[in-house]
C-alpha positions in Angstrom: -2.1 5.3 -8.4 -5.2 3.6 -9.1 -7.8 3.6 -6.3 -11.2 2.7 -7.6 -14.1 3.8 -5.2 -16.5 1.2 -6.8 -14.2 -1.7 -5.8 -14.5 -0.6 -2.2 -18.1 -1.9 -2.2 -16.9 -5.5 -2.7 -14.7 -5.2 0.4 -17.4 -4.4 2.8 -17.4 -7.7 4.4 -13.7 -8.0 4.7 -12.6 -4.6 5.4 -11.1 -5.4 8.8 -8.6 -7.8 7.3 -7.7 -5.2 4.7 -7.2 -2.5 7.3 -5.0 -4.8 9.4 -2.8 -5.5 6.2 -2.7 -1.7 5.6 -1.6 -1.1 9.1 1.1 -3.8 8.9 2.4 -2.4 5.7 2.5 1.1 7.1 4.4 -0.1 10.3 6.9 -2.0 8.1 7.5 1.1 6.0 8.0 3.2 9.1 10.4 0.6 10.6 12.3 0.5 7.3 12.6 4.3 7.4 14.0 4.0 10.9 16.5 1.4 9.7 17.6 3.7 6.9 18.1 6.5 9.4 20.4 4.3 11.6 22.2 3.1 8.4 22.8 6.8 7.6 24.2 7.4 11.0 26.4 4.4 10.9 27.9 5.6 7.5 28.3 9.1 9.0 30.2 7.6 12.0 32.4 5.6 9.8 33.2 8.6 7.5 33.7 11.2 10.3 37.3 12.4 10.8 36.9 12.0 14.5 37.5 8.6 16.1 34.2 6.8 16.2 33.1 5.4 19.5 33.0 1.6 19.2 30.2 1.1 21.6 27.9 3.5 19.8 28.7 1.7 16.5 28.0 -1.7 18.1 24.7 -0.4 19.4 23.5 0.9 16.1 24.5 -2.3 14.3 22.5 -4.3 16.9 19.5 -2.0 16.6 19.7 -2.3 12.8 19.8 -6.1 13.0 16.9 -6.1 15.4 14.9 -3.9 13.1 15.6 -6.1 10.1 14.4 -9.1 12.1 11.2 -7.3 13.1 10.7 -6.3 9.5 11.1 -9.9 8.3 8.8 -11.3 11.0 6.1 -8.7 10.3 6.4 -9.2 6.6 5.9 -13.0 7.1 2.8 -12.4 9.3 1.5 -9.8 6.9 1.8 -12.4 4.0 -0.3 -14.9 6.0 -2.8 -12.3 6.8 -2.9 -11.3 3.1 -3.6 -14.9 2.0 -6.4 -15.3 4.5 -7.9 -11.9 3.5 -7.5 -12.7 -0.2 -9.5 -16.0 0.3 -12.1 -14.0 2.2 -12.4 -11.4 -0.4 -12.7 -13.9 -3.2 -15.4 -15.8 -1.4 -17.4 -12.7 -0.6 -17.1 -11.4 -4.2 -18.1 -14.8 -5.6 -21.1 -15.0 -3.3 -22.1 -11.5 -4.2 -21.9 -12.3 -7.8 -23.9 -15.6 -7.6 -26.5 -13.6 -5.5 -26.7 -11.0 -8.3 -27.1 -13.7 -11.0 -29.9 -15.4 -9.0 -31.6 -12.1 -8.7 -31.3 -11.4 -12.5 -32.8 -14.8 -13.2 -32.6 -17.1 -16.1 -33.7 -14.5 -18.7 -30.3 -12.7 -18.1 -28.3 -15.9 -18.2 -29.7 -17.2 -21.5 -28.5 -14.0 -23.4 -24.9 -14.3 -22.0 -22.4 -16.9 -23.0 -21.2 -19.3 -20.2 -17.6 -18.6 -20.9 -18.1 -14.9 -20.0 -19.6 -15.8 -16.6 -17.0 -18.5 -16.0 -14.2 -15.9 -16.8 -15.9 -13.4 -14.3 -16.1 -16.1 -11.6 -12.6 -17.3 -11.9 -9.9 -15.0 -13.2 -11.4 -11.6 -12.7 -12.2 -12.5 -9.0 -8.5 -13.5 -8.7 -7.4 -10.1 -10.0 -9.6 -8.4 -7.4 -7.9 -10.3 -4.8 -4.5 -9.0 -5.8 -5.8 -5.5 -5.8 -7.3 -5.7 -2.3 -4.5 -7.5 -0.6 -1.4 -6.5 -2.5 -1.9 -3.3 -4.3 -4.2 -1.3 -2.0 -2.2 -1.8 1.2 1.0 -0.7 -0.5 -0.6 2.4 -2.0 -2.4 3.4 1.2 0.9 2.9 3.1 2.7 5.0 0.6 0.3 7.9 1.2 0.4 7.6 5.0 4.1 7.5 4.9 4.2 10.6 2.8 2.1 12.4 5.4 4.4 11.2 8.3 7.4 12.1 6.4 6.1 15.7 5.7 5.1 16.0 9.3 8.6 15.0 10.3 10.1 17.6 7.9 7.9 20.3 9.3 9.0 19.3 12.8 12.7 19.4 11.9 12.5 22.5 9.6 9.3 24.5 8.9 10.6 25.9 5.7 11.6 22.5 4.3 8.3 21.0 5.4 6.4 23.7 3.8 8.4 23.3 0.5 7.5 19.6 0.7 3.7 20.3 1.1 3.8 22.8 -1.7 5.6 20.5 -4.1 3.1 17.6 -3.2 0.2 20.1 -4.0 1.9 21.2 -7.2 2.5 17.6 -8.2 -1.2 16.8 -7.7 -2.2 19.9 -9.8 0.2 18.9 -12.5 -1.4 15.5 -12.9 -4.8 17.1 -13.3 -3.3 19.5 -15.9 -1.7 16.6 -17.8 -5.0 14.6 -17.8 -6.7 17.6 -19.3 -4.2 17.7 -22.1 -4.5 14.0 -22.7 -8.2 14.3 -23.1 -7.9 17.1 -25.6 -5.3 15.2 -27.7 -2.5 17.7 -27.6 0.0 15.4 -25.5 
């Protein structure tokens, strides 16, 4: 996961839109988890040796269809919000860049090629939009969902939950350990 703290500075003016997109992404992921749970129960009902109750299966199928419709509607609305937030982020970043160029003055501009400045104002700002409205909400949602999943595991079985917490901590320590080896050139 790549979360650059310096890039958060650019999102100051449009942080509310980004937070709403992150919230939508998190809710969609949680609803998807609920749909997966219902699907698992349906499979269990079909594979159980006892005669499954048809009304229970029908209710679960209807709940699954309703969840899928909710996920689709929320995904479409999140997409619209992401487009609006992306335009807002691009406009804010471009205005900040132009303001910075005006503050630097013509002495700075005469030493730089215009192609570099044009590249920064067009394509690189587009890349930032994708970072803020596509990548960042997905990564943040994954982190939040991991915490919710571990909290659920602790609620269901404390030992399993603690094993999950320890494995997350060990995974994080292992990444730092690997980065140290990469810097030293041994891996």
